[in-house]
N, C-alpha and C positions, 0 to 999 in steps of 0.2 A: 871447268866449263860450266858456263851459266846459259839458262834459257829462258827467254820471254816471249809470252804469247799476249798479243794486245787484240782485244777484240771491240771495234767501234759498236758503240751502242747508242741507238736513237729511242728514248722512250717515245711512245705516240702520245699525242695530247688528248687526253680523255675527256670527253665531255662529262659534267658533274653527274648527271644519271646515270651513266653508263660505268663509272667507275665504283663509287660508292666504298663502304669498308670491305663488302664481299668480294667486289672484283680484284682488290689489292692481294687476295690470297694467291691468285695465279702469277702477279706480278712479283711477289715475294718469292716465288719458287723461282722465275728466271732470275732473281737477283743470286740465289744460292746458286746456280748454274756458273754464273759469272765470277763469283767469287771460287769455285771449286777448279775452274779452268786454269786461273793463275797457279793454283797450288799444284794442279796435274802437271803445269809445264814445267815447274821446279822438280817435280818427281822424275818427269819423262827426261830431262835433260840429265839426270844422274843416271837413269837406266841406259839412255843411249850412249853416253859415256863409258859404260861398263861394257855395253854390247861392242863397242868400237874395238874393245881390247881383247874380243874373244873372236874365234874362228867361225862362229855362225854370225857374229854381228850384222854385217851387210843385209846378209838374207832377212835376219828377224826384223830389221829396221825397214826393208822393202815390204815385207808382210804387214807389218804395221801400219805404214803409210797407205799401202794398196787397200787395206781393208778399211780405213777411215776415209780414203777418196772414193771407193765406190759406193759406199753406204751414203755420203753426202750427196752424191749425183742421183741417187734415188729420191732423196728427200727435197732436191732443189726445185723441181717443180710445183711442189706443194706449198712452199713458203714464201711469205714476204718478206722483205728484206730485215725488218727487225726480229720476227719470229724465226726466219732463219739463222740470224746470228746466236739469239739465244738457245736454239736447239744445237747449233754448233758446241756452244759452252757446255750444255748437257751430254752432248756425245764425247765432249773432250773429258769430261768427270766420269764418264764410263770407263775410259783408258786408267783411269786412277782406283777405280773401285772393282775392276775387273777380277784380280787376284781374290778379293774377298767373296765375290760370286762363286769362284771355282771353288774355293776353301769350303764354303758353305755347301755347294752341291757335293762335293765328295765326302764330307762328314754326314749329309744325310742320306748317302747310298751306302756308307761303310757299314758292314755288318749286317747287311741286309739278310732276312731270313734267319739271323743266328745272334746270339746276344754277345759274342765277340766282337768288337769294334776295332776297326783297323787303324783309327787314331783316338789318343786319349784326350789330346785337346787341341784348341785352334792351332797353336803354335807347334805342335807335333806335326800336325796334318801340314803347315806351311813348309817345316823343314824337311819332310820326307817328300814332297812334292818337288822341292828344289834340289834336293840331293838326285832325286830319281829322274828328273826330267829338265833341270836347267831352269834358268830365269826364263827362259822363252816358254816353258811348260806351264807357267802360272798365267799366261795370257792365252791360252789354248781357248779358242772360240771366242776372241775378241770382235770378229766380223760379225758374230750372231748378236753380240751384245749392243753393238753399234746400230745394227739394223732392228732390233727389239726397241731401242731408244727412238730411232727414227719413225717406228710405225707407231707404238703405244704411245710416245708423250706427244707426239701431233694430233694424233686422234683426240687423245684425252682433252688436251687444251681446246682443241677446236669444240668439240662437244661441248665443253664446259661454258666456253665464251657465248654459242649460239643460245644454250639453254639459259645462262644468265641474262643475256639481252632481252629473249622472249619473255621472261618471267618479271623482268622489272617492270613495276608500276607505270602507267601513263604519266605521272607527276614526278618520275625518278625515284619513287621509293623502290630500294633493293629488297629481294627476297629475305625472309625471315631465316632464323638460324636452322630449324628444321628442314627447310625447302631447299637452303644452300647446302646441307648435308646430303639430302636425296640427290640433288644436280651433280655434287662430288662424286657420289657412289656410281650415279648412271654413267657419267662421264668415265670413271675409272674402270667399270665393268665393261664398256663398250672400246674402249683403248685396249684393255687386255685382250677382248675376243679378236681385235686386229692383228694385235701384236703376237698372238699364240703360236702361229707358224714359226717366226723367230727365237721364240722361247723353248719350242721344241728342240730347234737345232741347236742353241746354246746348252741346254742340260746335256745333249746327247754328246757334243763336242767337248764340253768341260769333264764329262764322266768316262770319255775312252781311256784315257791315260791310267785308269786304274785296273784295267782290264789285260789279259794276256794279249800278247801280240796277235794271236790266230784269232781272238775273239772282237777286236777292234773293228768299228765302222770305219774309220780311216777317213773321214770327210776331209776335204781338202780346204773348205772355205763355207761360209753360210749358204752361198748359192749351190755350190756342188751339194751340199747336205740338203736343201730343201728340193733340187731335181731328183737325186737319188731316193729320198723318201717318197716322192710322187711315184716314182719307177719302180721302185720295189714294194711299197706297202700300199700304194693308191692315195689320192689326194686327201681324203679324211683324216688320214693320219697327221697332216699337218695341224688338225685341230684337235687332237688327242689332248685330252687333260684341260679343255678349254672350261670347262664348268669349275674346277677348282682353282684354274687360273684368273677365273672372273672372280668367283667367290673370295679369294685372296685380296684384290683389288677393292672390293666393295669392303672387308673387314678392314684394311689398312686405313682407307679414307674415313670409315666411321669411328674407328678407334681413335684415330688422331685427332679430329674434331671434338669427340666428345670427352676423351680423357685430358685433353688439354684445357679445355673449358672448365671440367670439373676440378683438376688439380690447381689450376690458377684461382678458383674461387675458394678451394680450402686453403691456401697458403696466403691468401689476404684476409681470410675470417680467422686465423690463427693468431693474428695481431703482429707477427714477426717481421711479415713483409709488406711493403707497399707497391704500389702498382708501377714498378720499374724494370730495367734490363735483368737484374738478379732474379725477380720473381718469375719474368718471361722465360729465363734460363733453367730455372729449377723445374716450371710447369712444362717445359718442353722437353727436359730429360725424363721426367715421370712418363710423360705422353709416349715418348719412344720407347721406353721401357714396356709400357703397356701394350701398345701397338705391336712390338716384336713378339711379346708372349702370347698375344691373340691371335696373331696370323701364322705363326711356326707351323702348327699342325695342319693348317690348310695347305702352307708350303710343301711340306713334306709329303704331303698327298699328290701335290701338283708334280714334283720332281720325281717320284715313282712310278706315276703313271705314264709321263712322257719317255722316260727312259727304260720302260719294259720292254720285253723281247717277248715274242709267241714261243711258246713250249708246246711240242706236238699239236700244233695247231691251235693252241688255246693262249690266251695272255695270261700273263702271271698274275694279274689281279683284275676281278670282275668291274669294280668301281670303286670310287673314294671311300665308301665305308668300309670295303673289304682291306683297303691299305691300312686304314686305321686299327680294325680288328687285328691284322697279322702283326703290325708293328709293335702294339701292345702285347700281344701273346707272345711274341718270339723274341722281342728286343727289349722289353719293358715299358711302362708308361712315360716315362721322362725322356725315350728315345724320341718321342714327337719334338723335342725341342733341340735335336741334333744341330749343331751349327749354330746355336744361340747367339755366341760371341761374335763371329763374323757377319752375320746377319744384323745385330744391332750396331756395329762398328760402322755398317753401313747406312741404316736407317736412322741411327741416332743422332749423327750430327747434320743429316738433312731436316729432320724434324725440329733440331734446336734453331738452326739458322731460318728455315722456313717461318717460324712463328715469332721469332726476335725480329726479320724484317717485316713481317704482317703487323705487329705492335708499332713498329716505329712508322710504318707507312700510315697506319691509322690515326696516330698521333699527328703526323703532318698533314694529312688530309682534312682533319678536323680544324686544324689550326689554320689552314690556308682558305679552305673554302666553306667551313660551316661557322666559323668564329665571326661575330658583328653581323 
């Protein structure tokens, strides 16, 4: 069974002052989404073929399509046609990486408060989840993942575009590197704040399967999760962990830009590389590795806080620092990097593809608009 996903794309006609080399960063991210959606279509065709041979197949298919459709309907009024198409591709890619998110979250929560881990490796975690919960189990929380993409990405790209346009000089001069980094971090933090409710729902839904049946929250979908959280714990709980969520977004944006620029310069200075795709690929791989290592301690803080329960009327953790102290004390220092492999498996390819597209678009822009 073959599956094809055709996404018509109309690139806007950017005026020279608006685009520049900096504006291409956002466009390159869109191109990554368009590439990933084709890969996602091939993977989903195999999944749907498998589901069709199982008893729960039709139900799983309806859940999958229903989650995607309901989330897209929320995003529809917020987006123009081109932006809507590219966000559809990102949400398609979310279907592809959802199992990685689930494995990462389960590993970050495993062995909480003790040094004994439930999972030895990422592969052990994946096989254990498949064995216990089936193929459908690794897509638990998909609707929350789609809503997070619709809220976080929409806000982040919107803020980035507005700030970039406002800070572009009257003569069309784009912002400098440091200012671009500040714009990216500001947009990322704002998007993370808006996307925190969906993030809370995602963490809880993906964590549910590891608990005994009588302790599970049992959210049916992201909307049921949000309604129940407000009803049972108050509206402010939707923004529980928003500070580490925003901090992670800032760290990721800063680490990606800084480490890629530094890695590329180091490779060029070594004399073994020239300014070509191989150099961009190697620098991107290093950047993805650095970004993963830098952001994971903040990510585990976010995951633990958003999943915590009240014990005798008191929260399990007082704040982010309390999470870090307890993880190091009871689980060991390197437990701060639990789930490193699935996290890097998700972030690494995104970093590589984004910067390769960025470099190629920069070259094309200089050739078409700045030469002669």
